[in-house]
FIKOLZA-1660 file (N, C-alpha, C; in steps of 0.1 Angstrom, whole numbers, plus 5000, padded with zeros to 4 digits):
% residues 119
   i   px   py   pz ch aa at
   1 9202 3469 0765  A  Q  N
   1 9201 3479 0749  A  Q CA
   1 9213 3479 0743  A  Q  C
   2 9216 3478 0731  A  G  N
   2 9229 3479 0725  A  G CA
   2 9233 3494 0722  A  G  C
   3 9246 3492 0724  A  Q  N
   3 9249 3510 0720  A  Q CA
   3 9266 3509 0716  A  Q  C
   4 9272 3516 0705  A  V  N
   4 9281 3516 0700  A  V CA
   4 9288 3531 0702  A  V  C
   5 9303 3529 0704  A  Q  N
   5 9310 3539 0705  A  Q CA
   5 9322 3541 0697  A  Q  C
   6 9324 3552 0694  A  E  N
   6 9336 3555 0680  A  E CA
   6 9348 3561 0690  A  E  C
   7 9357 3561 0681  A  S  N
   7 9370 3562 0687  A  S CA
   7 9378 3564 0675  A  S  C
   8 9392 3573 0674  A  G  N
   8 9400 3574 0665  A  G CA
   8 9400 3588 0657  A  G  C
   9 9387 3598 0659  A  G  N
   9 9392 3609 0649  A  G CA
   9 9406 3618 0655  A  G  C
  10 9403 3628 0649  A  G  N
  10 9417 3640 0653  A  G CA
  10 9419 3647 0639  A  G  C
  11 9431 3655 0641  A  L  N
  11 9434 3663 0631  A  L CA
  11 9443 3658 0621  A  L  C
  12 9445 3658 0607  A  V  N
  12 9452 3652 0602  A  V CA
  12 9458 3665 0588  A  V  C
  13 9467 3666 0583  A  R  N
  13 9466 3673 0569  A  R CA
  13 9463 3665 0556  A  R  C
  14 9460 3675 0547  A  A  N
  14 9455 3668 0533  A  A CA
  14 9462 3660 0526  A  A  C
  15 9459 3646 0527  A  G  N
  15 9468 3635 0519  A  G CA
  15 9470 3623 0532  A  G  C
  16 9468 3628 0543  A  G  N
  16 9471 3619 0555  A  G CA
  16 9459 3609 0556  A  G  C
  17 9466 3601 0567  A  S  N
  17 9452 3586 0571  A  S CA
  17 9447 3592 0586  A  S  C
  18 9436 3589 0583  A  L  N
  18 9429 3585 0599  A  L CA
  18 9425 3569 0599  A  L  C
  19 9421 3562 0612  A  R  N
  19 9416 3550 0614  A  R CA
  19 9408 3554 0620  A  R  C
  20 9391 3554 0621  A  L  N
  20 9380 3549 0633  A  L CA
  20 9377 3541 0632  A  L  C
  21 9372 3535 0647  A  S  N
  21 9371 3524 0649  A  S CA
  21 9355 3524 0658  A  S  C
  22 9349 3517 0657  A  C  N
  22 9334 3515 0661  A  C CA
  22 9333 3502 0670  A  C  C
  23 9329 3501 0680  A  A  N
  23 9329 3489 0692  A  A CA
  23 9312 3488 0696  A  A  C
  24 9303 3479 0691  A  A  N
  24 9292 3478 0701  A  A CA
  24 9291 3469 0708  A  A  C
  25 9283 3470 0722  A  S  N
  25 9283 3464 0732  A  S CA
  25 9270 3466 0738  A  S  C
  26 9269 3456 0748  A  G  N
  26 9251 3457 0757  A  G CA
  26 9250 3440 0752  A  G  C
  27 9233 3446 0757  A  S  N
  27 9227 3435 0752  A  S CA
  27 9220 3432 0736  A  S  C
  28 9230 3427 0729  A  I  N
  28 9230 3426 0716  A  I CA
  28 9230 3411 0715  A  I  C
  29 9218 3410 0706  A  V  N
  29 9216 3391 0703  A  V CA
  29 9224 3393 0685  A  V  C
  30 9220 3401 0678  A  S  N
  30 9228 3401 0664  A  S CA
  30 9228 3416 0658  A  S  C
  31 9238 3417 0652  A  I  N
  31 9238 3431 0644  A  I CA
  31 9235 3430 0630  A  I  C
  32 9229 3437 0623  A  N  N
  32 9225 3436 0611  A  N CA
  32 9241 3446 0600  A  N  C
  33 9230 3459 0601  A  L  N
  33 9238 3469 0592  A  L CA
  33 9248 3477 0601  A  L  C
  34 9256 3478 0598  A  M  N
  34 9270 3486 0606  A  M CA
  34 9273 3496 0595  A  M  C
  35 9276 3509 0598  A  G  N
  35 9282 3519 0591  A  G CA
  35 9283 3532 0599  A  G  C
  36 9292 3539 0586  A  W  N
  36 9296 3552 0592  A  W CA
  36 9291 3563 0587  A  W  C
  37 9285 3574 0592  A  Y  N
  37 9281 3585 0587  A  Y CA
  37 9289 3595 0591  A  Y  C
  38 9285 3608 0582  A  R  N
  38 9291 3621 0588  A  R CA
  38 9284 3630 0582  A  R  C
  39 9284 3642 0591  A  Q  N
  39 9280 3653 0592  A  Q CA
  39 9286 3667 0594  A  Q  C
  40 9282 3678 0584  A  V  N
  40 9287 3689 0589  A  V CA
  40 9276 3699 0594  A  V  C
  41 9280 3709 0603  A  P  N
  41 9266 3718 0605  A  P CA
  41 9260 3723 0594  A  P  C
  42 9248 3721 0596  A  G  N
  42 9243 3729 0585  A  G CA
  42 9236 3718 0575  A  G  C
  43 9240 3708 0574  A  N  N
  43 9239 3698 0560  A  N CA
  43 9232 3683 0566  A  N  C
  44 9229 3678 0559  A  E  N
  44 9222 3664 0565  A  E CA
  44 9234 3652 0566  A  E  C
  45 9232 3643 0576  A  R  N
  45 9242 3632 0580  A  R CA
  45 9242 3626 0565  A  R  C
  46 9253 3621 0562  A  E  N
  46 9255 3614 0547  A  E CA
  46 9262 3600 0549  A  E  C
  47 9260 3594 0542  A  L  N
  47 9264 3576 0543  A  L CA
  47 9281 3578 0539  A  L  C
  48 9290 3575 0547  A  V  N
  48 9300 3575 0546  A  V CA
  48 9307 3560 0538  A  V  C
  49 9301 3552 0545  A  A  N
  49 9302 3537 0542  A  A CA
  49 9295 3529 0551  A  A  C
  50 9289 3514 0544  A  A  N
  50 9280 3502 0554  A  A CA
  50 9282 3492 0549  A  A  C
  51 9282 3484 0557  A  I  N
  51 9284 3472 0557  A  I CA
  51 9273 3461 0563  A  I  C
  52 9269 3451 0557  A  R  N
  52 9257 3441 0560  A  R CA
  52 9264 3432 0565  A  R  C
  53 9257 3420 0573  A  A  N
  53 9259 3409 0583  A  A CA
  53 9271 3401 0569  A  A  C
  54 9262 3400 0559  A  D  N
  54 9269 3390 0549  A  D CA
  54 9280 3399 0539  A  D  C
  55 9286 3408 0542  A  G  N
  55 9297 3414 0540  A  G CA
  55 9299 3424 0528  A  G  C
  56 9287 3423 0525  A  T  N
  56 9280 3433 0514  A  T CA
  56 9280 3448 0517  A  T  C
  57 9289 3456 0511  A  I  N
  57 9298 3467 0514  A  I CA
  57 9292 3478 0504  A  I  C
  58 9285 3492 0511  A  V  N
  58 9287 3503 0502  A  V CA
  58 9293 3512 0505  A  V  C
  59 9300 3520 0496  A  Y  N
  59 9307 3536 0498  A  Y CA
  59 9299 3545 0493  A  Y  C
  60 9304 3558 0499  A  G  N
  60 9296 3569 0493  A  G CA
  60 9304 3574 0483  A  G  C
  61 9298 3583 0472  A  D  N
  61 9304 3584 0460  A  D CA
  61 9320 3590 0462  A  D  C
  62 9317 3599 0473  A  S  N
  62 9329 3611 0476  A  S CA
  62 9341 3605 0482  A  S  C
  63 9341 3588 0487  A  V  N
  63 9351 3584 0493  A  V CA
  63 9356 3568 0487  A  V  C
  64 9349 3567 0476  A  K  N
  64 9349 3555 0469  A  K CA
  64 9368 3556 0466  A  K  C
  65 9373 3547 0465  A  G  N
  65 9385 3546 0466  A  G CA
  65 9396 3551 0474  A  G  C
  66 9393 3556 0484  A  R  N
  66 9401 3564 0493  A  R CA
  66 9399 3556 0509  A  R  C
  67 9384 3553 0510  A  F  N
  67 9384 3547 0524  A  F CA
  67 9379 3532 0525  A  F  C
  68 9385 3527 0535  A  T  N
  68 9380 3510 0531  A  T CA
  68 9376 3509 0548  A  T  C
  69 9363 3503 0545  A  L  N
  69 9356 3495 0555  A  L CA
  69 9358 3479 0559  A  L  C
  70 9360 3478 0570  A  S  N
  70 9361 3462 0579  A  S CA
  70 9353 3462 0586  A  S  C
  71 9348 3449 0591  A  R  N
  71 9342 3448 0600  A  R CA
  71 9343 3433 0605  A  R  C
  72 9347 3431 0622  A  D  N
  72 9347 3417 0625  A  D CA
  72 9334 3415 0634  A  D  C
  73 9327 3406 0628  A  N  N
  73 9313 3401 0635  A  N CA
  73 9318 3397 0647  A  N  C
  74 9327 3387 0652  A  A  N
  74 9331 3379 0665  A  A CA
  74 9330 3391 0675  A  A  C
  75 9338 3400 0670  A  E  N
  75 9340 3412 0681  A  E CA
  75 9330 3423 0681  A  E  C
  76 9323 3425 0670  A  N  N
  76 9314 3436 0670  A  N CA
  76 9319 3448 0667  A  N  C
  77 9331 3450 0657  A  T  N
  77 9338 3460 0657  A  T CA
  77 9334 3464 0642  A  T  C
  78 9339 3477 0640  A  L  N
  78 9336 3485 0624  A  L CA
  78 9349 3489 0624  A  L  C
  79 9356 3491 0614  A  D  N
  79 9369 3501 0613  A  D CA
  79 9369 3507 0604  A  D  C
  80 9369 3519 0600  A  L  N
  80 9371 3526 0585  A  L CA
  80 9383 3530 0585  A  L  C
  81 9390 3532 0574  A  Q  N
  81 9406 3534 0568  A  Q CA
  81 9404 3547 0564  A  Q  C
  82 9408 3557 0566  A  M  N
  82 9405 3567 0557  A  M CA
  82 9422 3573 0552  A  M  C
  83 9423 3570 0535  A  D  N
  83 9431 3574 0531  A  D CA
  83 9432 3584 0525  A  D  C
  84 9442 3596 0517  A  S  N
  84 9443 3604 0510  A  S CA
  84 9427 3616 0511  A  S  C
  85 9431 3617 0526  A  L  N
  85 9422 3625 0533  A  L CA
  85 9422 3641 0525  A  L  C
  86 9409 3646 0525  A  K  N
  86 9410 3658 0517  A  K CA
  86 9402 3669 0527  A  K  C
  87 9403 3682 0527  A  P  N
  87 9393 3692 0535  A  P CA
  87 9381 3691 0535  A  P  C
  88 9374 3685 0528  A  E  N
  88 9360 3682 0524  A  E CA
  88 9355 3671 0532  A  E  C
  89 9367 3660 0539  A  D  N
  89 9363 3652 0545  A  D CA
  89 9361 3654 0561  A  D  C
  90 9361 3670 0563  A  T  N
  90 9361 3675 0577  A  T CA
  90 9345 3671 0581  A  T  C
  91 9344 3666 0592  A  A  N
  91 9332 3662 0596  A  A CA
  91 9331 3657 0610  A  A  C
  92 9320 3652 0615  A  T  N
  92 9317 3647 0626  A  T CA
  92 9311 3631 0621  A  T  C
  93 9318 3623 0624  A  Y  N
  93 9316 3610 0619  A  Y CA
  93 9313 3603 0631  A  Y  C
  94 9299 3596 0626  A  Y  N
  94 9290 3588 0634  A  Y CA
  94 9289 3573 0631  A  Y  C
  95 9291 3564 0641  A  C  N
  95 9288 3550 0638  A  C CA
  95 9273 3547 0640  A  C  C
  96 9267 3537 0632  A  N  N
  96 9255 3533 0636  A  N CA
  96 9254 3518 0631  A  N  C
  97 9244 3513 0637  A  A  N
  97 9243 3499 0635  A  A CA
  97 9230 3494 0638  A  A  C
  98 9224 3487 0631  A  Y  N
  98 9213 3478 0633  A  Y CA
  98 9211 3465 0642  A  Y  C
  99 9207 3468 0653  A  V  N
  99 9210 3457 0663  A  V CA
  99 9198 3450 0669  A  V  C
 100 9198 3437 0672  A  L  N
 100 9187 3430 0676  A  L CA
 100 9190 3429 0692  A  L  C
 101 9184 3438 0699  A  G  N
 101 9182 3431 0713  A  G CA
 101 9176 3419 0718  A  G  C
 102 9171 3423 0732  A  S  N
 102 9162 3411 0734  A  S CA
 102 9147 3410 0731  A  S  C
 103 9145 3416 0723  A  K  N
 103 9131 3419 0720  A  K CA
 103 9127 3423 0707  A  K  C
 104 9134 3432 0702  A  S  N
 104 9134 3440 0688  A  S CA
 104 9147 3445 0679  A  S  C
 105 9146 3451 0670  A  W  N
 105 9155 3455 0660  A  W CA
 105 9153 3471 0663  A  W  C
 106 9167 3476 0665  A  S  N
 106 9167 3490 0663  A  S CA
 106 9177 3497 0659  A  S  C
 107 9180 3506 0656  A  A  N
 107 9193 3514 0651  A  A CA
 107 9196 3523 0663  A  A  C
 108 9211 3520 0665  A  V  N
 108 9218 3527 0676  A  V CA
 108 9228 3535 0670  A  V  C
 109 9231 3549 0675  A  W  N
 109 9238 3555 0670  A  W CA
 109 9251 3560 0680  A  W  C
 110 9264 3563 0679  A  G  N
 110 9274 3568 0685  A  G CA
 110 9273 3583 0687  A  G  C
 111 9281 3588 0697  A  Q  N
 111 9283 3604 0698  A  Q CA
 111 9291 3608 0688  A  Q  C
 112 9295 3604 0679  A  G  N
 112 9304 3610 0672  A  G CA
 112 9319 3615 0676  A  G  C
 113 9326 3611 0664  A  T  N
 113 9343 3615 0664  A  T CA
 113 9345 3628 0656  A  T  C
 114 9352 3635 0659  A  Q  N
 114 9354 3650 0648  A  Q CA
 114 9367 3642 0640  A  Q  C
 115 9368 3644 0628  A  V  N
 115 9376 3643 0618  A  V CA
 115 9379 3657 0612  A  V  C
 116 9394 3665 0612  A  T  N
 116 9394 3679 0608  A  T CA
 116 9408 3677 0598  A  T  C
 117 9403 3677 0585  A  V  N
 117 9417 3677 0575  A  V CA
 117 9420 3688 0572  A  V  C
 118 9432 3692 0574  A  S  N
 118 9435 3707 0573  A  S CA
 118 9444 3708 0557  A  S  C
 119 9442 3720 0550  A  S  N
 119 9452 3720 0538  A  S CA
 119 9463 3723 0536  A  S  C
% end
């Protein structure tokens, strides 16, 4: 069964940048959608950005123009470049992938990485 692992979170001042990385591994035949989501305690998990295997990207409204998503299909990795960070970007960021294993498609989530933006 496939799994994903995030890395790259941390503490940064407002206006700064961070880069998050996600690597998919395990028994994966193919990956369709990959994306980043974020969640603040007490709130629902929200889409940050996602990309399909054909390269189509969708960004959440609050991050458009500041965040850039990129994917390496050969390496099964997904990067999120976050620029011009704001305190409201503070959240736990989760990587998600819709993967084809040996028998079926399933959605897998990472454990999350914390991003904290100080004012």
